[in-house]
PDB file as gemmi writes it, atoms N, CA and C in Angstrom:
CRYST1    1.000    1.000    1.000  90.00  90.00  90.00 P 1                      
ATOM      1  N   MET A   1       0.848  -1.188   0.000  1.00  0.00           N  
ATOM      2  CA  MET A   1       0.000   0.000   0.000  1.00  0.00           C  
ATOM      3  C   MET A   1       0.883   1.236   0.000  1.00  0.00           C  
ATOM      4  N   THR A   2       0.579   2.215  -0.849  1.00  0.00           N  
ATOM      5  CA  THR A   2       1.369   3.437  -0.911  1.00  0.00           C  
ATOM      6  C   THR A   2       0.658   4.556  -0.182  1.00  0.00           C  
ATOM      7  N   ASN A   3       1.464   5.390   0.438  1.00  0.00           N  
ATOM      8  CA  ASN A   3       0.925   6.565   1.120  1.00  0.00           C  
ATOM      9  C   ASN A   3       1.071   7.755   0.181  1.00  0.00           C  
ATOM     10  N   PRO A   4      -0.044   8.310  -0.309  1.00  0.00           N  
ATOM     11  CA  PRO A   4       0.061   9.418  -1.255  1.00  0.00           C  
ATOM     12  C   PRO A   4       0.622  10.673  -0.593  1.00  0.00           C  
ATOM     13  N   LEU A   5       1.365  11.450  -1.372  1.00  0.00           N  
ATOM     14  CA  LEU A   5       1.908  12.718  -0.900  1.00  0.00           C  
ATOM     15  C   LEU A   5       1.244  13.858  -1.652  1.00  0.00           C  
ATOM     16  N   ASP A   6       1.131  14.993  -1.004  1.00  0.00           N  
ATOM     17  CA  ASP A   6       0.546  16.179  -1.603  1.00  0.00           C  
ATOM     18  C   ASP A   6       1.496  16.702  -2.691  1.00  0.00           C  
ATOM     19  N   PRO A   7       1.045  16.847  -3.951  1.00  0.00           N  
ATOM     20  CA  PRO A   7       1.932  17.313  -5.022  1.00  0.00           C  
ATOM     21  C   PRO A   7       2.440  18.735  -4.805  1.00  0.00           C  
ATOM     22  N   VAL A   8       1.784  19.514  -3.963  1.00  0.00           N  
ATOM     23  CA  VAL A   8       2.259  20.858  -3.655  1.00  0.00           C  
ATOM     24  C   VAL A   8       3.480  20.782  -2.739  1.00  0.00           C  
ATOM     25  N   VAL A   9       3.562  19.739  -1.946  1.00  0.00           N  
ATOM     26  CA  VAL A   9       4.631  19.586  -0.967  1.00  0.00           C  
ATOM     27  C   VAL A   9       5.764  18.714  -1.490  1.00  0.00           C  
ATOM     28  N   SER A  10       5.462  17.737  -2.331  1.00  0.00           N  
ATOM     29  CA  SER A  10       6.465  16.768  -2.755  1.00  0.00           C  
ATOM     30  C   SER A  10       6.400  16.509  -4.256  1.00  0.00           C  
ATOM     31  N   ASP A  11       7.567  16.203  -4.831  1.00  0.00           N  
ATOM     32  CA  ASP A  11       7.631  15.824  -6.240  1.00  0.00           C  
ATOM     33  C   ASP A  11       7.284  14.355  -6.433  1.00  0.00           C  
ATOM     34  N   PHE A  12       7.105  13.627  -5.368  1.00  0.00           N  
ATOM     35  CA  PHE A  12       6.867  12.191  -5.432  1.00  0.00           C  
ATOM     36  C   PHE A  12       5.416  11.864  -5.136  1.00  0.00           C  
ATOM     37  N   ALA A  13       4.946  10.782  -5.745  1.00  0.00           N  
ATOM     38  CA  ALA A  13       3.553  10.388  -5.587  1.00  0.00           C  
ATOM     39  C   ALA A  13       3.292   9.716  -4.247  1.00  0.00           C  
ATOM     40  N   SER A  14       4.339   9.100  -3.656  1.00  0.00           N  
ATOM     41  CA  SER A  14       4.142   8.383  -2.400  1.00  0.00           C  
ATOM     42  C   SER A  14       5.393   8.459  -1.546  1.00  0.00           C  
ATOM     43  N   VAL A  15       5.250   8.137  -0.292  1.00  0.00           N  
ATOM     44  CA  VAL A  15       6.381   8.085   0.634  1.00  0.00           C  
ATOM     45  C   VAL A  15       7.379   7.035   0.149  1.00  0.00           C  
ATOM     46  N   GLU A  16       6.878   5.912  -0.318  1.00  0.00           N  
ATOM     47  CA  GLU A  16       7.754   4.841  -0.788  1.00  0.00           C  
ATOM     48  C   GLU A  16       8.600   5.312  -1.974  1.00  0.00           C  
ATOM     49  N   GLU A  17       7.971   6.034  -2.895  1.00  0.00           N  
ATOM     50  CA  GLU A  17       8.700   6.555  -4.046  1.00  0.00           C  
ATOM     51  C   GLU A  17       9.787   7.529  -3.592  1.00  0.00           C  
ATOM     52  N   ALA A  18       9.466   8.387  -2.646  1.00  0.00           N  
ATOM     53  CA  ALA A  18      10.436   9.347  -2.118  1.00  0.00           C  
ATOM     54  C   ALA A  18      11.588   8.628  -1.424  1.00  0.00           C  
ATOM     55  N   GLU A  19      11.285   7.603  -0.648  1.00  0.00           N  
ATOM     56  CA  GLU A  19      12.332   6.857   0.049  1.00  0.00           C  
ATOM     57  C   GLU A  19      13.227   6.099  -0.922  1.00  0.00           C  
ATOM     58  N   THR A  20      12.641   5.547  -1.976  1.00  0.00           N  
ATOM     59  CA  THR A  20      13.422   4.841  -2.989  1.00  0.00           C  
ATOM     60  C   THR A  20      14.370   5.803  -3.687  1.00  0.00           C  
ATOM     61  N   TYR A  21      13.871   6.965  -4.048  1.00  0.00           N  
ATOM     62  CA  TYR A  21      14.715   7.972  -4.693  1.00  0.00           C  
ATOM     63  C   TYR A  21      15.831   8.408  -3.756  1.00  0.00           C  
ATOM     64  N   ASP A  22      15.505   8.658  -2.500  1.00  0.00           N  
ATOM     65  CA  ASP A  22      16.496   9.091  -1.527  1.00  0.00           C  
ATOM     66  C   ASP A  22      17.618   8.061  -1.389  1.00  0.00           C  
ATOM     67  N   LYS A  23      17.249   6.799  -1.331  1.00  0.00           N  
ATOM     68  CA  LYS A  23      18.240   5.724  -1.214  1.00  0.00           C  
ATOM     69  C   LYS A  23      19.138   5.694  -2.451  1.00  0.00           C  
ATOM     70  N   TRP A  24      18.531   5.791  -3.649  1.00  0.00           N  
ATOM     71  CA  TRP A  24      19.293   5.799  -4.894  1.00  0.00           C  
ATOM     72  C   TRP A  24      20.244   7.000  -4.927  1.00  0.00           C  
ATOM     73  N   TYR A  25      19.745   8.173  -4.575  1.00  0.00           N  
ATOM     74  CA  TYR A  25      20.532   9.399  -4.633  1.00  0.00           C  
ATOM     75  C   TYR A  25      21.709   9.352  -3.669  1.00  0.00           C  
ATOM     76  N   ARG A  26      21.462   8.893  -2.446  1.00  0.00           N  
ATOM     77  CA  ARG A  26      22.543   8.790  -1.461  1.00  0.00           C  
ATOM     78  C   ARG A  26      23.632   7.823  -1.921  1.00  0.00           C  
ATOM     79  N   ALA A  27      23.244   6.716  -2.554  1.00  0.00           N  
ATOM     80  CA  ALA A  27      24.224   5.753  -3.063  1.00  0.00           C  
ATOM     81  C   ALA A  27      25.039   6.385  -4.192  1.00  0.00           C  
ATOM     82  N   LYS A  28      24.378   7.156  -5.038  1.00  0.00           N  
ATOM     83  CA  LYS A  28      25.062   7.829  -6.144  1.00  0.00           C  
ATOM     84  C   LYS A  28      26.086   8.830  -5.606  1.00  0.00           C  
ATOM     85  N   VAL A  29      25.714   9.601  -4.613  1.00  0.00           N  
ATOM     86  CA  VAL A  29      26.635  10.569  -4.008  1.00  0.00           C  
ATOM     87  C   VAL A  29      27.804   9.840  -3.353  1.00  0.00           C  
ATOM     88  N   GLN A  30      27.517   8.755  -2.647  1.00  0.00           N  
ATOM     89  CA  GLN A  30      28.575   7.989  -1.983  1.00  0.00           C  
ATOM     90  C   GLN A  30      29.577   7.451  -3.007  1.00  0.00           C  
ATOM     91  N   ARG A  31      29.080   6.909  -4.131  1.00  0.00           N  
ATOM     92  CA  ARG A  31      29.978   6.416  -5.182  1.00  0.00           C  
ATOM     93  C   ARG A  31      30.840   7.545  -5.730  1.00  0.00           C  
ATOM     94  N   SER A  32      30.249   8.699  -5.909  1.00  0.00           N  
ATOM     95  CA  SER A  32      30.982   9.839  -6.423  1.00  0.00           C  
ATOM     96  C   SER A  32      32.073  10.268  -5.448  1.00  0.00           C  
ATOM     97  N   MET A  33      31.752  10.297  -4.175  1.00  0.00           N  
ATOM     98  CA  MET A  33      32.737  10.698  -3.172  1.00  0.00           C  
ATOM     99  C   MET A  33      33.876   9.685  -3.058  1.00  0.00           C  
ATOM    100  N   ALA A  34      33.601   8.436  -3.344  1.00  0.00           N  
ATOM    101  CA  ALA A  34      34.617   7.389  -3.244  1.00  0.00           C  
ATOM    102  C   ALA A  34      35.451   7.271  -4.524  1.00  0.00           C  
ATOM    103  N   ASP A  35      35.063   7.958  -5.578  1.00  0.00           N  
ATOM    104  CA  ASP A  35      35.757   7.880  -6.864  1.00  0.00           C  
ATOM    105  C   ASP A  35      37.174   8.443  -6.720  1.00  0.00           C  
ATOM    106  N   THR A  36      38.160   7.685  -7.156  1.00  0.00           N  
ATOM    107  CA  THR A  36      39.557   8.103  -7.002  1.00  0.00           C  
ATOM    108  C   THR A  36      40.129   8.728  -8.274  1.00  0.00           C  
ATOM    109  N   ARG A  37      39.319   8.824  -9.318  1.00  0.00           N  
ATOM    110  CA  ARG A  37      39.823   9.456 -10.537  1.00  0.00           C  
ATOM    111  C   ARG A  37      40.125  10.927 -10.271  1.00  0.00           C  
ATOM    112  N   PRO A  38      41.066  11.505 -11.037  1.00  0.00           N  
ATOM    113  CA  PRO A  38      41.375  12.931 -10.834  1.00  0.00           C  
ATOM    114  C   PRO A  38      40.146  13.792 -11.127  1.00  0.00           C  
ATOM    115  N   ARG A  39      40.003  14.825 -10.359  1.00  0.00           N  
ATOM    116  CA  ARG A  39      38.866  15.719 -10.539  1.00  0.00           C  
ATOM    117  C   ARG A  39      39.115  16.643 -11.725  1.00  0.00           C  
ATOM    118  N   VAL A  40      38.026  17.045 -12.374  1.00  0.00           N  
ATOM    119  CA  VAL A  40      38.107  17.964 -13.510  1.00  0.00           C  
ATOM    120  C   VAL A  40      37.455  19.266 -13.079  1.00  0.00           C  
ATOM    121  N   GLY A  41      38.169  20.350 -13.259  1.00  0.00           N  
ATOM    122  CA  GLY A  41      37.661  21.658 -12.849  1.00  0.00           C  
ATOM    123  C   GLY A  41      36.514  22.145 -13.719  1.00  0.00           C  
ATOM    124  N   HIS A  42      35.694  23.009 -13.154  1.00  0.00           N  
ATOM    125  CA  HIS A  42      34.536  23.561 -13.856  1.00  0.00           C  
ATOM    126  C   HIS A  42      34.953  24.270 -15.140  1.00  0.00           C  
ATOM    127  N   ASP A  43      35.995  25.104 -15.054  1.00  0.00           N  
ATOM    128  CA  ASP A  43      36.436  25.848 -16.234  1.00  0.00           C  
ATOM    129  C   ASP A  43      36.890  24.905 -17.339  1.00  0.00           C  
ATOM    130  N   ASP A  44      37.572  23.817 -16.984  1.00  0.00           N  
ATOM    131  CA  ASP A  44      38.006  22.845 -17.987  1.00  0.00           C  
ATOM    132  C   ASP A  44      36.805  22.200 -18.681  1.00  0.00           C  
ATOM    133  N   VAL A  45      35.813  21.839 -17.907  1.00  0.00           N  
ATOM    134  CA  VAL A  45      34.609  21.220 -18.472  1.00  0.00           C  
ATOM    135  C   VAL A  45      33.898  22.206 -19.391  1.00  0.00           C  
ATOM    136  N   MET A  46      33.750  23.437 -18.936  1.00  0.00           N  
ATOM    137  CA  MET A  46      33.050  24.434 -19.748  1.00  0.00           C  
ATOM    138  C   MET A  46      33.804  24.721 -21.041  1.00  0.00           C  
ATOM    139  N   ASN A  47      35.144  24.778 -20.974  1.00  0.00           N  
ATOM    140  CA  ASN A  47      35.929  25.001 -22.193  1.00  0.00           C  
ATOM    141  C   ASN A  47      35.739  23.852 -23.174  1.00  0.00           C  
ATOM    142  N   GLU A  48      35.734  22.620 -22.680  1.00  0.00           N  
ATOM    143  CA  GLU A  48      35.533  21.468 -23.545  1.00  0.00           C  
ATOM    144  C   GLU A  48      34.139  21.498 -24.189  1.00  0.00           C  
ATOM    145  N   LEU A  49      33.135  21.852 -23.395  1.00  0.00           N  
ATOM    146  CA  LEU A  49      31.779  21.939 -23.944  1.00  0.00           C  
ATOM    147  C   LEU A  49      31.673  23.046 -24.987  1.00  0.00           C  
ATOM    148  N   ASP A  50      32.333  24.165 -24.748  1.00  0.00           N  
ATOM    149  CA  ASP A  50      32.326  25.245 -25.741  1.00  0.00           C  
ATOM    150  C   ASP A  50      32.923  24.758 -27.055  1.00  0.00           C  
ATOM    151  N   GLU A  51      34.008  23.979 -26.982  1.00  0.00           N  
ATOM    152  CA  GLU A  51      34.629  23.439 -28.198  1.00  0.00           C  
ATOM    153  C   GLU A  51      33.673  22.486 -28.922  1.00  0.00           C  
ATOM    154  N   ILE A  52      32.968  21.653 -28.167  1.00  0.00           N  
ATOM    155  CA  ILE A  52      32.010  20.715 -28.766  1.00  0.00           C  
ATOM    156  C   ILE A  52      30.880  21.480 -29.446  1.00  0.00           C  
ATOM    157  N   ILE A  53      30.370  22.496 -28.786  1.00  0.00           N  
ATOM    158  CA  ILE A  53      29.275  23.299 -29.345  1.00  0.00           C  
ATOM    159  C   ILE A  53      29.745  24.035 -30.587  1.00  0.00           C  
ATOM    160  N   ASP A  54      30.951  24.627 -30.528  1.00  0.00           N  
ATOM    161  CA  ASP A  54      31.484  25.343 -31.686  1.00  0.00           C  
ATOM    162  C   ASP A  54      31.639  24.409 -32.885  1.00  0.00           C  
ATOM    163  N   ALA A  55      32.151  23.197 -32.655  1.00  0.00           N  
ATOM    164  CA  ALA A  55      32.330  22.230 -33.742  1.00  0.00           C  
ATOM    165  C   ALA A  55      30.983  21.827 -34.339  1.00  0.00           C  
ATOM    166  N   ALA A  56      29.983  21.631 -33.487  1.00  0.00           N  
ATOM    167  CA  ALA A  56      28.654  21.257 -33.976  1.00  0.00           C  
ATOM    168  C   ALA A  56      28.043  22.390 -34.795  1.00  0.00           C  
ATOM    169  N   GLU A  57      28.206  23.624 -34.334  1.00  0.00           N  
ATOM    170  CA  GLU A  57      27.673  24.764 -35.090  1.00  0.00           C  
ATOM    171  C   GLU A  57      28.386  24.908 -36.430  1.00  0.00           C  
ATOM    172  N   LYS A  58      29.698  24.663 -36.455  1.00  0.00           N  
ATOM    173  CA  LYS A  58      30.451  24.733 -37.695  1.00  0.00           C  
ATOM    174  C   LYS A  58      29.948  23.680 -38.686  1.00  0.00           C  
ATOM    175  N   ARG A  59      29.731  22.444 -38.196  1.00  0.00           N  
ATOM    176  CA  ARG A  59      29.205  21.384 -39.067  1.00  0.00           C  
ATOM    177  C   ARG A  59      27.831  21.761 -39.617  1.00  0.00           C  
ATOM    178  N   ARG A  60      26.991  22.338 -38.773  1.00  0.00           N  
ATOM    179  CA  ARG A  60      25.649  22.729 -39.207  1.00  0.00           C  
ATOM    180  C   ARG A  60      25.723  23.801 -40.286  1.00  0.00           C  
ATOM    181  N   ARG A  61      26.615  24.787 -40.082  1.00  0.00           N  
ATOM    182  CA  ARG A  61      26.764  25.855 -41.088  1.00  0.00           C  
ATOM    183  C   ARG A  61      27.283  25.293 -42.414  1.00  0.00           C  
ATOM    184  N   GLU A  62      28.226  24.354 -42.342  1.00  0.00           N  
ATOM    185  CA  GLU A  62      28.790  23.767 -43.557  1.00  0.00           C  
ATOM    186  C   GLU A  62      27.741  22.962 -44.332  1.00  0.00           C  
ATOM    187  N   ARG A  63      26.871  22.272 -43.615  1.00  0.00           N  
ATOM    188  CA  ARG A  63      25.813  21.516 -44.290  1.00  0.00           C  
ATOM    189  C   ARG A  63      24.793  22.442 -44.921  1.00  0.00           C  
ATOM    190  N   ALA A  64      24.554  23.577 -44.292  1.00  0.00           N  
ATOM    191  CA  ALA A  64      23.551  24.524 -44.803  1.00  0.00           C  
ATOM    192  C   ALA A  64      24.072  25.276 -46.023  1.00  0.00           C  
ATOM    193  N   ALA A  65      25.383  25.352 -46.183  1.00  0.00           N  
ATOM    194  CA  ALA A  65      25.969  26.135 -47.282  1.00  0.00           C  
ATOM    195  C   ALA A  65      25.904  25.403 -48.598  1.00  0.00           C  
TER     196      ALA A  65                                                      
END                                                                             
């Protein structure tokens, strides 16, 4: 049996759904904190994304020409 939650108060339909999400989210955070790979800085990520976006826009312009 599920306990319904008020949609104004919660994004979840039931307490069980909220608890399941919470458990999943906490495990995801724990895995991330335990990850030993080198960290990548925000600026590095944003620069890489800018390059990807620029390349995609260039390809789009070339196809349109």
